[in-house]
PDB file of N, CA, C, O and CB in Angstrom:
ATOM      1  N   MET A   1      -0.988   3.486 -10.400  1.00  0.00           N
ATOM      2  CA  MET A   1      -2.374   3.013  -9.971  1.00  0.00           C
ATOM      3  C   MET A   1      -2.514   3.946  -8.553  1.00  0.00           C
ATOM      4  O   MET A   1      -1.599   4.189  -7.765  1.00  0.00           O
ATOM      5  CB  MET A   1      -2.461   1.129  -9.701  1.00  0.00           C
ATOM      6  N   GLN A   2      -3.640   4.305  -8.479  1.00  0.00           N
ATOM      7  CA  GLN A   2      -3.995   4.899  -7.116  1.00  0.00           C
ATOM      8  C   GLN A   2      -5.217   4.219  -6.522  1.00  0.00           C
ATOM      9  O   GLN A   2      -6.067   3.695  -7.242  1.00  0.00           O
ATOM     10  CB  GLN A   2      -4.280   6.452  -7.226  1.00  0.00           C
ATOM     11  N   LYS A   3      -5.294   4.237  -5.149  1.00  0.00           N
ATOM     12  CA  LYS A   3      -6.256   3.829  -4.463  1.00  0.00           C
ATOM     13  C   LYS A   3      -6.661   4.636  -3.243  1.00  0.00           C
ATOM     14  O   LYS A   3      -5.809   5.133  -2.507  1.00  0.00           O
ATOM     15  CB  LYS A   3      -5.972   2.639  -4.185  1.00  0.00           C
ATOM     16  N   ALA A   4      -8.007   4.768  -3.024  1.00  0.00           N
ATOM     17  CA  ALA A   4      -8.508   5.792  -2.087  1.00  0.00           C
ATOM     18  C   ALA A   4      -8.821   4.832  -0.920  1.00  0.00           C
ATOM     19  O   ALA A   4      -9.202   3.693  -1.187  1.00  0.00           O
ATOM     20  CB  ALA A   4      -9.844   6.723  -2.653  1.00  0.00           C
ATOM     21  N   ILE A   5      -8.684   5.220   0.318  1.00  0.00           N
ATOM     22  CA  ILE A   5      -9.092   4.461   1.460  1.00  0.00           C
ATOM     23  C   ILE A   5      -9.465   5.601   2.579  1.00  0.00           C
ATOM     24  O   ILE A   5      -8.797   6.589   2.881  1.00  0.00           O
ATOM     25  CB  ILE A   5      -7.869   3.395   1.939  1.00  0.00           C
ATOM     26  N   ILE A   6     -10.738   5.171   3.110  1.00  0.00           N
ATOM     27  CA  ILE A   6     -11.145   6.071   4.300  1.00  0.00           C
ATOM     28  C   ILE A   6     -10.798   5.493   5.582  1.00  0.00           C
ATOM     29  O   ILE A   6     -11.435   4.545   6.040  1.00  0.00           O
ATOM     30  CB  ILE A   6     -12.638   6.350   4.329  1.00  0.00           C
ATOM     31  N   VAL A   7      -9.785   6.037   6.202  1.00  0.00           N
ATOM     32  CA  VAL A   7      -9.384   5.377   7.649  1.00  0.00           C
ATOM     33  C   VAL A   7     -10.349   5.968   8.600  1.00  0.00           C
ATOM     34  O   VAL A   7     -10.643   7.153   8.436  1.00  0.00           O
ATOM     35  CB  VAL A   7      -7.770   5.717   8.190  1.00  0.00           C
ATOM     36  N   SER A   8     -10.924   5.252   9.648  1.00  0.00           N
ATOM     37  CA  SER A   8     -11.740   5.857  10.615  1.00  0.00           C
ATOM     38  C   SER A   8     -11.148   5.301  11.949  1.00  0.00           C
ATOM     39  O   SER A   8     -10.588   4.207  12.010  1.00  0.00           O
ATOM     40  CB  SER A   8     -13.308   5.534  10.387  1.00  0.00           C
ATOM     41  N   TYR A   9     -11.300   6.055  12.904  1.00  0.00           N
ATOM     42  CA  TYR A   9     -10.716   5.801  14.076  1.00  0.00           C
ATOM     43  C   TYR A   9     -11.847   6.034  15.084  1.00  0.00           C
ATOM     44  O   TYR A   9     -12.314   7.173  15.068  1.00  0.00           O
ATOM     45  CB  TYR A   9      -9.465   6.645  14.285  1.00  0.00           C
ATOM     46  N   LEU A  10     -12.428   5.078  16.048  1.00  0.00           N
ATOM     47  CA  LEU A  10     -13.411   5.266  16.994  1.00  0.00           C
ATOM     48  C   LEU A  10     -12.600   5.304  18.293  1.00  0.00           C
ATOM     49  O   LEU A  10     -11.611   4.583  18.423  1.00  0.00           O
ATOM     50  CB  LEU A  10     -14.530   4.162  16.939  1.00  0.00           C
ATOM     51  N   THR A  11     -12.930   5.970  19.062  1.00  0.00           N
ATOM     52  CA  THR A  11     -12.338   6.046  20.450  1.00  0.00           C
ATOM     53  C   THR A  11     -12.449   4.680  21.280  1.00  0.00           C
ATOM     54  O   THR A  11     -11.783   4.577  22.311  1.00  0.00           O
ATOM     55  CB  THR A  11     -13.083   7.205  21.255  1.00  0.00           C
ATOM     56  N   ASP A  12     -13.263   3.641  20.865  1.00  0.00           N
ATOM     57  CA  ASP A  12     -13.321   2.354  21.532  1.00  0.00           C
ATOM     58  C   ASP A  12     -12.340   1.573  20.877  1.00  0.00           C
ATOM     59  O   ASP A  12     -12.347   0.397  21.240  1.00  0.00           O
ATOM     60  CB  ASP A  12     -14.679   1.686  21.504  1.00  0.00           C
ATOM     61  N   LYS A  13     -11.417   1.899  19.939  1.00  0.00           N
ATOM     62  CA  LYS A  13     -10.232   1.199  19.343  1.00  0.00           C
ATOM     63  C   LYS A  13     -10.604   0.543  18.037  1.00  0.00           C
ATOM     64  O   LYS A  13      -9.779  -0.126  17.415  1.00  0.00           O
ATOM     65  CB  LYS A  13      -9.663   0.125  20.316  1.00  0.00           C
ATOM     66  N   LYS A  14     -11.904   0.739  17.594  1.00  0.00           N
ATOM     67  CA  LYS A  14     -12.147  -0.040  16.382  1.00  0.00           C
ATOM     68  C   LYS A  14     -11.797   0.793  15.344  1.00  0.00           C
ATOM     69  O   LYS A  14     -12.253   1.929  15.211  1.00  0.00           O
ATOM     70  CB  LYS A  14     -13.533  -0.539  16.214  1.00  0.00           C
ATOM     71  N   ASN A  15     -10.935   0.225  14.537  1.00  0.00           N
ATOM     72  CA  ASN A  15     -10.483   1.157  13.357  1.00  0.00           C
ATOM     73  C   ASN A  15     -10.030   0.147  12.172  1.00  0.00           C
ATOM     74  O   ASN A  15     -10.050  -1.071  12.351  1.00  0.00           O
ATOM     75  CB  ASN A  15      -9.134   2.231  13.839  1.00  0.00           C
ATOM     76  N   ASN A  16      -9.604   0.759  10.901  1.00  0.00           N
ATOM     77  CA  ASN A  16      -9.241   0.042   9.797  1.00  0.00           C
ATOM     78  C   ASN A  16      -7.722   0.306   9.702  1.00  0.00           C
ATOM     79  O   ASN A  16      -7.259   0.197   8.567  1.00  0.00           O
ATOM     80  CB  ASN A  16     -10.065   0.448   8.531  1.00  0.00           C
ATOM     81  N   LEU A  17      -6.880   0.630  10.676  1.00  0.00           N
ATOM     82  CA  LEU A  17      -5.458   1.140  10.525  1.00  0.00           C
ATOM     83  C   LEU A  17      -4.728  -0.386  10.117  1.00  0.00           C
ATOM     84  O   LEU A  17      -3.661  -0.263   9.516  1.00  0.00           O
ATOM     85  CB  LEU A  17      -4.790   1.982  12.142  1.00  0.00           C
ATOM     86  N   GLU A  18      -5.035  -1.335  10.292  1.00  0.00           N
ATOM     87  CA  GLU A  18      -4.560  -2.562   9.917  1.00  0.00           C
ATOM     88  C   GLU A  18      -4.442  -2.763   8.507  1.00  0.00           C
ATOM     89  O   GLU A  18      -3.456  -3.272   7.973  1.00  0.00           O
ATOM     90  CB  GLU A  18      -5.318  -3.515  10.437  1.00  0.00           C
ATOM     91  N   GLU A  19      -5.613  -2.296   7.827  1.00  0.00           N
ATOM     92  CA  GLU A  19      -5.856  -2.344   6.396  1.00  0.00           C
ATOM     93  C   GLU A  19      -4.771  -1.474   5.728  1.00  0.00           C
ATOM     94  O   GLU A  19      -4.088  -1.954   4.824  1.00  0.00           O
ATOM     95  CB  GLU A  19      -7.325  -1.842   6.039  1.00  0.00           C
ATOM     96  N   LEU A  20      -4.590  -0.152   6.169  1.00  0.00           N
ATOM     97  CA  LEU A  20      -3.656   0.877   5.586  1.00  0.00           C
ATOM     98  C   LEU A  20      -2.365   0.350   5.867  1.00  0.00           C
ATOM     99  O   LEU A  20      -1.556   0.443   4.944  1.00  0.00           O
ATOM    100  CB  LEU A  20      -3.812   2.338   6.164  1.00  0.00           C
ATOM    101  N   ASN A  21      -1.934  -0.248   7.055  1.00  0.00           N
ATOM    102  CA  ASN A  21      -0.646  -0.531   7.241  1.00  0.00           C
ATOM    103  C   ASN A  21      -0.243  -1.923   6.384  1.00  0.00           C
ATOM    104  O   ASN A  21       0.918  -2.125   6.028  1.00  0.00           O
ATOM    105  CB  ASN A  21      -0.425  -0.627   8.789  1.00  0.00           C
ATOM    106  N   GLU A  22      -1.253  -2.781   6.118  1.00  0.00           N
ATOM    107  CA  GLU A  22      -0.914  -3.914   5.066  1.00  0.00           C
ATOM    108  C   GLU A  22      -0.625  -3.393   3.751  1.00  0.00           C
ATOM    109  O   GLU A  22       0.341  -3.865   3.150  1.00  0.00           O
ATOM    110  CB  GLU A  22      -2.065  -4.922   4.885  1.00  0.00           C
ATOM    111  N   LEU A  23      -1.472  -2.295   3.105  1.00  0.00           N
ATOM    112  CA  LEU A  23      -1.096  -1.661   1.984  1.00  0.00           C
ATOM    113  C   LEU A  23       0.225  -1.000   1.852  1.00  0.00           C
ATOM    114  O   LEU A  23       0.853  -0.956   0.794  1.00  0.00           O
ATOM    115  CB  LEU A  23      -1.981  -0.824   1.761  1.00  0.00           C
ATOM    116  N   LEU A  24       0.637  -0.464   3.029  1.00  0.00           N
ATOM    117  CA  LEU A  24       1.929   0.323   2.992  1.00  0.00           C
ATOM    118  C   LEU A  24       3.000  -0.753   3.058  1.00  0.00           C
ATOM    119  O   LEU A  24       4.100  -0.443   2.602  1.00  0.00           O
ATOM    120  CB  LEU A  24       2.076   1.424   4.237  1.00  0.00           C
ATOM    121  N   SER A  25       2.843  -1.945   3.547  1.00  0.00           N
ATOM    122  CA  SER A  25       3.843  -2.923   3.590  1.00  0.00           C
ATOM    123  C   SER A  25       3.916  -3.742   2.305  1.00  0.00           C
ATOM    124  O   SER A  25       4.860  -4.490   2.050  1.00  0.00           O
ATOM    125  CB  SER A  25       3.618  -3.786   4.744  1.00  0.00           C
ATOM    126  N   GLN A  26       2.886  -3.558   1.530  1.00  0.00           N
ATOM    127  CA  GLN A  26       3.013  -3.972   0.254  1.00  0.00           C
ATOM    128  C   GLN A  26       3.681  -3.035  -0.883  1.00  0.00           C
ATOM    129  O   GLN A  26       3.739  -3.407  -2.055  1.00  0.00           O
ATOM    130  CB  GLN A  26       1.754  -4.301  -0.085  1.00  0.00           C
ATOM    131  N   GLY A  27       4.076  -2.048  -0.533  1.00  0.00           N
ATOM    132  CA  GLY A  27       4.651  -1.093  -1.455  1.00  0.00           C
ATOM    133  C   GLY A  27       3.887   0.392  -1.711  1.00  0.00           C
ATOM    134  O   GLY A  27       4.343   1.345  -2.343  1.00  0.00           O
ATOM    135  N   TRP A  28       2.812   0.311  -1.147  1.00  0.00           N
ATOM    136  CA  TRP A  28       1.746   1.408  -1.619  1.00  0.00           C
ATOM    137  C   TRP A  28       2.268   2.553  -0.821  1.00  0.00           C
ATOM    138  O   TRP A  28       2.439   2.409   0.389  1.00  0.00           O
ATOM    139  CB  TRP A  28       0.033   1.060  -1.274  1.00  0.00           C
ATOM    140  N   LYS A  29       2.560   3.797  -1.478  1.00  0.00           N
ATOM    141  CA  LYS A  29       2.951   5.255  -0.890  1.00  0.00           C
ATOM    142  C   LYS A  29       1.755   5.854  -0.683  1.00  0.00           C
ATOM    143  O   LYS A  29       0.701   5.594  -1.262  1.00  0.00           O
ATOM    144  CB  LYS A  29       3.849   6.217  -1.821  1.00  0.00           C
ATOM    145  N   VAL A  30       2.005   6.907   0.413  1.00  0.00           N
ATOM    146  CA  VAL A  30       0.704   7.816   0.713  1.00  0.00           C
ATOM    147  C   VAL A  30       1.139   9.123  -0.268  1.00  0.00           C
ATOM    148  O   VAL A  30       2.215   9.713  -0.162  1.00  0.00           O
ATOM    149  CB  VAL A  30       0.477   8.293   2.635  1.00  0.00           C
ATOM    150  N   VAL A  31       0.196   9.416  -1.135  1.00  0.00           N
ATOM    151  CA  VAL A  31       0.269  10.549  -2.256  1.00  0.00           C
ATOM    152  C   VAL A  31      -0.431  11.833  -1.389  1.00  0.00           C
ATOM    153  O   VAL A  31       0.044  12.961  -1.519  1.00  0.00           O
ATOM    154  CB  VAL A  31      -0.722  10.078  -3.878  1.00  0.00           C
ATOM    155  N   SER A  32      -1.500  11.606  -0.567  1.00  0.00           N
ATOM    156  CA  SER A  32      -2.187  12.763  -0.033  1.00  0.00           C
ATOM    157  C   SER A  32      -3.039  12.092   1.184  1.00  0.00           C
ATOM    158  O   SER A  32      -3.375  10.908   1.231  1.00  0.00           O
ATOM    159  CB  SER A  32      -3.147  13.562  -1.232  1.00  0.00           C
ATOM    160  N   GLN A  33      -3.303  13.042   2.108  1.00  0.00           N
ATOM    161  CA  GLN A  33      -4.239  12.861   3.217  1.00  0.00           C
ATOM    162  C   GLN A  33      -5.023  14.039   3.496  1.00  0.00           C
ATOM    163  O   GLN A  33      -4.523  15.162   3.426  1.00  0.00           O
ATOM    164  CB  GLN A  33      -3.556  12.477   4.420  1.00  0.00           C
ATOM    165  N   SER A  34      -6.233  13.838   3.809  1.00  0.00           N
ATOM    166  CA  SER A  34      -7.480  14.836   3.984  1.00  0.00           C
ATOM    167  C   SER A  34      -8.194  14.433   5.176  1.00  0.00           C
ATOM    168  O   SER A  34      -8.523  13.249   5.248  1.00  0.00           O
ATOM    169  CB  SER A  34      -8.537  14.826   2.730  1.00  0.00           C
ATOM    170  N   SER A  35      -8.460  15.140   6.031  1.00  0.00           N
ATOM    171  CA  SER A  35      -9.502  15.086   7.236  1.00  0.00           C
ATOM    172  C   SER A  35     -10.817  15.060   6.636  1.00  0.00           C
ATOM    173  O   SER A  35     -11.025  15.794   5.670  1.00  0.00           O
ATOM    174  CB  SER A  35      -9.420  16.356   8.269  1.00  0.00           C
ATOM    175  N   MET A  36     -11.836  14.226   7.134  1.00  0.00           N
ATOM    176  CA  MET A  36     -12.998  14.407   6.645  1.00  0.00           C
ATOM    177  C   MET A  36     -13.985  14.707   7.794  1.00  0.00           C
ATOM    178  O   MET A  36     -13.556  14.458   8.921  1.00  0.00           O
ATOM    179  CB  MET A  36     -13.330  13.290   5.845  1.00  0.00           C
ATOM    180  N   GLY A  37     -15.248  15.205   7.691  1.00  0.00           N
ATOM    181  CA  GLY A  37     -16.169  15.398   8.938  1.00  0.00           C
ATOM    182  C   GLY A  37     -16.376  14.058   9.560  1.00  0.00           C
ATOM    183  O   GLY A  37     -16.513  12.993   8.958  1.00  0.00           O
ATOM    184  N   GLY A  38     -16.381  14.250  10.809  1.00  0.00           N
ATOM    185  CA  GLY A  38     -16.493  12.942  11.669  1.00  0.00           C
ATOM    186  C   GLY A  38     -17.992  12.502  11.734  1.00  0.00           C
ATOM    187  O   GLY A  38     -18.861  13.176  11.178  1.00  0.00           O
ATOM    188  N   GLY A  39     -18.211  11.622  12.264  1.00  0.00           N
ATOM    189  CA  GLY A  39     -19.447  10.721  12.414  1.00  0.00           C
ATOM    190  C   GLY A  39     -20.004  11.090  13.888  1.00  0.00           C
ATOM    191  O   GLY A  39     -20.966  10.462  14.330  1.00  0.00           O
ATOM    192  N   GLY A  40     -19.406  12.091  14.626  1.00  0.00           N
ATOM    193  CA  GLY A  40     -19.571  12.343  15.868  1.00  0.00           C
ATOM    194  C   GLY A  40     -18.420  12.680  16.576  1.00  0.00           C
ATOM    195  O   GLY A  40     -17.300  12.791  16.078  1.00  0.00           O
ATOM    196  N   MET A  41     -18.763  12.869  17.944  1.00  0.00           N
ATOM    197  CA  MET A  41     -17.300  13.476  18.785  1.00  0.00           C
ATOM    198  C   MET A  41     -16.546  12.235  18.970  1.00  0.00           C
ATOM    199  O   MET A  41     -15.388  12.467  19.318  1.00  0.00           O
ATOM    200  CB  MET A  41     -17.550  14.280  20.489  1.00  0.00           C
ATOM    201  N   ASN A  42     -16.805  11.086  18.859  1.00  0.00           N
ATOM    202  CA  ASN A  42     -15.963   9.991  19.130  1.00  0.00           C
ATOM    203  C   ASN A  42     -15.344   9.448  17.779  1.00  0.00           C
ATOM    204  O   ASN A  42     -14.718   8.389  17.811  1.00  0.00           O
ATOM    205  CB  ASN A  42     -16.767   8.900  19.886  1.00  0.00           C
ATOM    206  N   THR A  43     -15.484  10.069  16.716  1.00  0.00           N
ATOM    207  CA  THR A  43     -15.082   9.243  15.465  1.00  0.00           C
ATOM    208  C   THR A  43     -14.346  10.220  14.808  1.00  0.00           C
ATOM    209  O   THR A  43     -14.717  11.390  14.893  1.00  0.00           O
ATOM    210  CB  THR A  43     -16.280   8.627  14.527  1.00  0.00           C
ATOM    211  N   VAL A  44     -13.189   9.870  14.053  1.00  0.00           N
ATOM    212  CA  VAL A  44     -12.378  10.684  13.269  1.00  0.00           C
ATOM    213  C   VAL A  44     -12.214   9.918  12.024  1.00  0.00           C
ATOM    214  O   VAL A  44     -11.884   8.734  12.078  1.00  0.00           O
ATOM    215  CB  VAL A  44     -11.066  11.046  13.937  1.00  0.00           C
ATOM    216  N   HIS A  45     -12.444  10.575  10.802  1.00  0.00           N
ATOM    217  CA  HIS A  45     -12.350   9.932   9.536  1.00  0.00           C
ATOM    218  C   HIS A  45     -11.077  10.642   8.673  1.00  0.00           C
ATOM    219  O   HIS A  45     -11.002  11.870   8.709  1.00  0.00           O
ATOM    220  CB  HIS A  45     -13.831  10.075   8.767  1.00  0.00           C
ATOM    221  N   SER A  46     -10.336  10.074   8.098  1.00  0.00           N
ATOM    222  CA  SER A  46      -9.418  10.704   7.090  1.00  0.00           C
ATOM    223  C   SER A  46      -9.332   9.929   5.896  1.00  0.00           C
ATOM    224  O   SER A  46      -9.340   8.700   5.965  1.00  0.00           O
ATOM    225  CB  SER A  46      -8.050  10.894   7.608  1.00  0.00           C
ATOM    226  N   LEU A  47      -9.240  10.604   4.677  1.00  0.00           N
ATOM    227  CA  LEU A  47      -9.309  10.164   3.368  1.00  0.00           C
ATOM    228  C   LEU A  47      -7.800  10.121   3.028  1.00  0.00           C
ATOM    229  O   LEU A  47      -7.165  11.170   3.137  1.00  0.00           O
ATOM    230  CB  LEU A  47     -10.219  11.103   2.421  1.00  0.00           C
ATOM    231  N   VAL A  48      -7.180   9.000   2.626  1.00  0.00           N
ATOM    232  CA  VAL A  48      -5.946   8.718   2.287  1.00  0.00           C
ATOM    233  C   VAL A  48      -5.775   8.154   0.740  1.00  0.00           C
ATOM    234  O   VAL A  48      -6.327   7.132   0.332  1.00  0.00           O
ATOM    235  CB  VAL A  48      -5.479   7.784   3.309  1.00  0.00           C
ATOM    236  N   ILE A  49      -5.058   8.860   0.090  1.00  0.00           N
ATOM    237  CA  ILE A  49      -4.807   8.545  -1.377  1.00  0.00           C
ATOM    238  C   ILE A  49      -3.562   7.823  -1.386  1.00  0.00           C
ATOM    239  O   ILE A  49      -2.577   8.421  -0.952  1.00  0.00           O
ATOM    240  CB  ILE A  49      -4.721   9.819  -2.328  1.00  0.00           C
ATOM    241  N   LEU A  50      -3.406   6.417  -1.884  1.00  0.00           N
ATOM    242  CA  LEU A  50      -2.258   5.700  -2.100  1.00  0.00           C
ATOM    243  C   LEU A  50      -1.915   5.768  -3.710  1.00  0.00           C
ATOM    244  O   LEU A  50      -2.644   6.094  -4.647  1.00  0.00           O
ATOM    245  CB  LEU A  50      -2.472   4.221  -1.542  1.00  0.00           C
ATOM    246  N   GLU A  51      -0.615   5.365  -3.692  1.00  0.00           N
ATOM    247  CA  GLU A  51      -0.096   5.032  -5.108  1.00  0.00           C
ATOM    248  C   GLU A  51       0.925   3.978  -5.172  1.00  0.00           C
ATOM    249  O   GLU A  51       1.827   3.857  -4.343  1.00  0.00           O
ATOM    250  CB  GLU A  51       0.504   6.236  -5.756  1.00  0.00           C
ATOM    251  N   LYS A  52       0.736   3.177  -6.250  1.00  0.00           N
ATOM    252  CA  LYS A  52       1.673   2.209  -6.284  1.00  0.00           C
ATOM    253  C   LYS A  52       2.363   2.179  -7.652  1.00  0.00           C
ATOM    254  O   LYS A  52       3.253   1.358  -7.877  1.00  0.00           O
ATOM    255  CB  LYS A  52       1.060   0.941  -5.937  1.00  0.00           C
TER     256      LYS A  52
END
């Protein structure tokens, strides 16, 4: 089974890295990671494909 998650990092420290870390702790493994166009200078997005 695969799952896609978009990880966003904002310079003011708002992000969803906790969600990604929780999935990894549940046994999900990263299959691939790709950078995505940002939402501005202060935002970075990454598409992460996970597999369990």
